[in-house]
C-alpha positions in Angstrom: -6.9 7.6 11.2 -7.5 6.6 7.6 -8.8 10.0 6.6 -6.2 12.3 8.1 -4.4 14.6 5.6 -1.2 12.9 4.4 -2.4 9.4 5.3 -1.9 8.2 1.8 1.6 9.6 1.8 2.4 7.6 5.0 0.9 4.5 3.4 3.0 4.8 0.2 6.1 5.6 2.2 5.5 2.5 4.3 5.1 0.4 1.2 8.1 1.8 -0.5 10.4 -0.4 1.5 10.8 -4.0 0.3 11.1 -5.4 3.8 7.9 -3.7 4.9 6.2 -5.0 1.7 7.3 -8.5 2.7 5.8 -8.0 6.1 2.5 -6.8 4.6 2.5 -9.8 2.3 3.0 -12.2 5.2 0.3 -10.5 7.3 -2.1 -10.7 4.4 -2.1 -14.5 5.1 -3.0 -14.0 8.8 -1.7 -12.6 12.1 1.9 -13.1 13.0 4.2 -12.4 16.0 7.1 -10.0 15.5 9.6 -12.9 15.7 7.6 -14.7 13.0 7.8 -11.6 10.8 11.5 -11.3 11.4 12.4 -14.9 10.5 12.7 -14.6 6.7 14.2 -11.1 6.9 17.9 -10.4 7.0 17.7 -7.7 9.7 17.8 -7.5 13.5 14.7 -7.8 15.6 15.0 -4.1 16.6 15.1 -3.1 12.9 11.9 -5.2 12.3 10.3 -3.4 15.2 11.2 0.0 13.6 9.7 -1.1 10.3 6.6 -2.2 12.1 6.3 1.2 13.7 6.3 2.8 10.2 3.6 0.3 9.1 1.5 1.1 12.2 1.9 4.9 11.7 0.6 4.4 8.2 -2.4 2.5 9.4 -1.6 -0.6 7.4 -0.7 -2.8 10.4 -2.1 -3.0 14.0 -0.2 -4.7 16.8 -1.4 -6.0 20.1 0.8 -7.2 23.0 -0.5 -10.1 25.1 2.0 -11.1 27.8 5.4 -11.2 26.1 4.2 -11.7 22.6 3.4 -8.8 20.2 1.0 -10.0 17.5 0.6 -8.0 14.2 -2.4 -8.0 11.9 -3.1 -6.3 8.6 -5.7 -3.4 8.4 -7.7 -4.2 5.2 -9.4 -0.8 5.3 -6.1 1.0 5.0 -5.2 -1.1 1.9 -8.6 -0.2 0.4 -7.7 3.5 0.8 -4.6 3.0 -1.3 -6.5 0.9 -3.8 -9.2 3.6 -4.2 -6.5 6.3 -4.7 -4.9 4.2 -7.5 -8.3 3.3 -9.0 -9.3 7.0 -9.2 -6.1 7.9 -11.1 -6.6 4.9 -13.4 -10.1 6.0 -14.2 -8.9 9.6 -14.9 -6.1 8.4 -17.3 -8.4 5.9 -19.1 -10.8 8.7 -19.8 -8.0 11.0 -21.1 -6.6 8.3 -23.3 -10.0 7.5 -24.7 -10.5 11.2 -25.6 -7.0 11.2 -27.2 -7.9 8.1 -29.2 -11.1 9.7 -30.4 -9.3 12.8 -31.4 -6.7 10.9 -33.3 -9.3 8.8 -35.0 -11.1 12.1 -36.1 -7.8 13.5 -37.4 -7.1 10.5 -39.6 -10.6 10.5 -41.0 -10.5 14.1 -42.1 -10.3 14.6 -45.9 -7.0 15.8 -47.2 -4.9 14.0 -44.7 
């Protein structure tokens, strides 16, 4: 699921919501039930479930139902996909800025300027 086209879009869409980011932060500390995730949030349990569905569709969170309890866990591989995407862009822009810096240094060192 992590390599489907548009997966990175789903991931960033999921992370765009502050409530979903809070859920991801909480799950980064360990698994939690849906009710545990809902506790600090000012929203209904059904709204929390809808947000979890977005997180699951993005690949960031996995849920498992055992009996009456649905437990949620973070998917670290999905986060590493977002991290790689950001890192690739950072590397590209660092190279561009380095070239710009070199160009500007050359311009200021030319005689007559």
